N, C-alpha and C positions, 0 to 999 in steps of 0.2 A: 518265710514268705510273709508279706504284709497281712495282718489280721483282717479277715473278711474277704480276701481275694480268693477266687475259685477258678479252677481250670477244668475244662472238659476236653479230653482227647477226642477228636472227631474222626469218624470212620469214613474213609473214601471208598466207594464201591464202583470200581471201573469195569467196563465191559467193552465189547467191540464198537458200541455206539457212542461211548463217551464215559462220563462218570456222574455219580450222584453222591452228595454229602449232606446229611442232615446237620443243622446247626444247633437249634434249640427246640425242645419239645415241651409241651405243657406237663408231661409226666417226668421230666428231669428233676433230680434232687435240687438243682440250683435254680430252677424256674421260680420267679417271684410273681410277675405279671407282665402283660404286654402293653406297651405305650405306643410305640410306632416302630417302623423299620426304615433305616436310611443308609445311604452309601456315602462315604467320604473317600477322597483319594489324596495321594501325595506324589509329586514328581521326584525323581532320583535326587537323594541328598537333602530334600526339604524336611524341615522340622515343623510340626504343628503341635503346639502346647504352650505352656501348661494351662490346665484348667481343672476345676472340680465342680461337683454338683452337691447341693444340699438335700435334694429329694430323690433324684434319679440314680438308679443303678445301671451302669452300662454293661453290655454284653458284646464284645468285639470279636469278629471273625474276619481274618484277612483272606480274601478269596483269589487275589491275583498279586503276584510279586511277593516281596518280603518286607516286613516292617519290624523295626525295633520299637516295642512299646515299653515305655518306662513309667513306673509308678513311684510316688513319694508320699509317705504317710505323715501328714501334718497334724493329725489328731493327738493332742496332748495327753488325752486319757487312754490312748491305745497302748497295748503291750509292745507294738512295733513302731512306736513314735520315732520319726526321722529316718526310718528304714527306706531304702531305695531298692526296687526290683526291676530287672530287665527281662523282657520276654521277646524272643525272636519268633515271629508268627508269619504264617503264609503257606505258600505251596510246599515248602520243605518241612513245615511243622504245622499241620492243620489242627488248631486248637480254638476253643472258645475261651476268652478271658473275661471273667466277671469282675467289675471294678466297683467297690462300694462307695457310698457317699463320703464326701470330704477327703477322698484320696486324690491328690493331684495326678494327672496323667497327660501324656503326650506321646507322639510317635514320630519316627523318622523313616522315610523310604530308604531301604538299604539294597534294593534291587536296581538294576540298570534300566528299568522301565517303570512306568507309573504303577504304583501299588493301589489296590482297592480294598477298603475295609467296610464291612457291613456292621452296623450297630443295631442291636435290638434292645433299646432301653426300656425301662419300666414305666417311663412317663412320656407323654407326648410333649413336643416343643411348644412352649407358651410364648408366642411372639410379643405379648404385652409385658410379661415378667419372666424373662429367660432365667432358667436355673443353671446359669453358667457363670463362673467366676474365674477370671483369667489372670495369669502372671506371664511376663515376658519369658520366652523359652530359654533365654540366655541370662536370666536374672541370677544374681548371687544368693537370692533368698532360698533357693533349692540347690543343695550340694550335688549337682550333676553336670557333667560335661558331655555334650552331644557328639563330640568328635569321635571318629572311628578309633578303636584301640588295636593298633597293630602290634605284632611281636610274637 
C-alpha cells in the first residue's frame, strides 16, 4: 500500500429503525484535525480525478453506491514512488480511506446509480488559493487505465 495511506474499517450498526455508521472520531488513531465536511457525487461510469493537495489530508467515506478510488504516489522521495492502489468503497465495503498530501487521487462510480462520497479533510477550502492541483484523468502521466477490468 502507498506509504501514508490509512484505512479504517467502518462498523455499521443496523436495527429495525435503520442503521448508524460512525466515520471519523477525534480519538481515532488516524485523526489529524478537522477542516470541513463536504459531499461529492459521481454518476454511473463517471471519472473524477486526478488531483492532489500540498496541505490537506483527505478522509473519504462512500455512503451511497460504490466507487473505485485510485491513488498514485508521485512523491519521488517515497518508498512507494509510482505505486498505484485501487480501493472499492461504498455500501459493500464501508471503509474510511485517508489520503496523504502529494498523492494523486481520483474516483469512478461503479454502481448503476449515483454514488455519494463524504470527505472530512484536515483543511477548509480556500477559495482564493485552492490547495488543489489537477491532471487530466486520462493523462498518460499517470500509468492507470480507468476502464473496467473484465475477465
